Structure formats: C-alpha cells, structure tokens
N, C-alpha and C positions, 0 to 999 in steps of 0.2 A: 375315264381316268386310266392312266397307264399302270400296269401291274408292277412296274419297277419303282414307282414313287415311294411305296411303303418301305421296301428294303433300303432305299437311299436315305430316307428320313431316319430309319432305324440306325443307320451307320453315322449319320450326321449329328445326331443328338449327343452320343458320347464324345465325339470329336470336339464339338462345340463346348461341351462341359469341361473337357480337359483343357482346351485353349483358354476358356474363360477363367479357370482356376489358376492357370499359370500367369495370366495377366492381372486378374482381379486381386489375388492374394498379395502380390508385391505392392499394388496400388493402395490397398487397404493398410498395409504396414507403413507405407510412406505417409499416408494421412494420419495414422496413429502417432507416428514420430513427430510430425508437424504439430499436432495438438499438444504433445508432451513438451516440446520446445516452447510453444506459445504459453503453456501453463507455467513453465519455469520462469519465463520473462515476466509474466503477470505477478507471480509470487514474489519475485525479486523487487519489482516496482512497489508492491504493497508493503514489503518490509522496509524499503527506503522511505516511503511516505509515513509509515508508522514511526520510524526512527526520527524523522524530521519533526513530526507532530509531537513526539515526546520531548525533543529538545526545545521546541517552541513553548510547550506547556511548562517546562522547567524555568525557562526565561521569564514567562509571565508570572509564575509563582514568586520568583526572586523580585521582580519589579513590584508586585503587589506587597510583598513583605517590606521592601524598601519604602514604598509610599505610605503604608500604614504605620510602620514602626517609626519612621522619621516624623510622620505627622503627629504621632502621640508625643514623641520627645520634644518636638518644636512647640506643641501646644503647652507642655509642662514648662518649658523654658519661658514662654511668653507669660504664663500665669505667674511664674516666679519673679519675673521682672516687674509685673504689675504690683506684686505684694511688697517688694523691697526696692523701690526705685532709688531711694537715697543711698542705701548701702552699696548698690552697684556703682553709683557715681563716685562714691568715695574710694572704692577699690580701683577705679580706673585712673585716679590721679595719683 
C-alpha cells in the first residue's frame, strides 16, 4: 500500500463532505417544499370534500323533512276526508 493513500483520503473526506452539503442541503429543501405544496393541495381537496359533504347532508335533511312533514299532513288530510266525506262534497258545489 502506498504511503500517499492515507493523506489523500484524509483530504478527500472533508472535500466530499463539503460538496455533499452543498448539493444535499438544497435537494432536501426542495423535497421539503414539494411535500408542503402537496400537503396544501391535499388539505384544500379535503376542505372541498367536507364542504360538498355538508351541502349534501343539508339537502338530504331538507328532503327528509319534506317527505316526513308532507307525509304527516297528507295522512291527516286523508283521515279528515274519510271522517267528513259528505261535508266536503257540499263545499265543492
């Protein structure tokens, strides 16, 4: 083994560390920024889905209320007609 290999490696290690730091650090920053942007997109989509889900739930509540309220009113009207069929016929003429 050559006696020059040890000093060469001793000089190469700090040089490689400096070069790696100048390349690796910006790359890591770029990756972090990409992840932040992706997280923002996902959060925005989640908010949109939550908003859409809330609107759909409100619409379903309204439809349920219409169906149940109208059903009760209709049932009462039918029962009222059954109880007084003659009176209703007289009122129509």
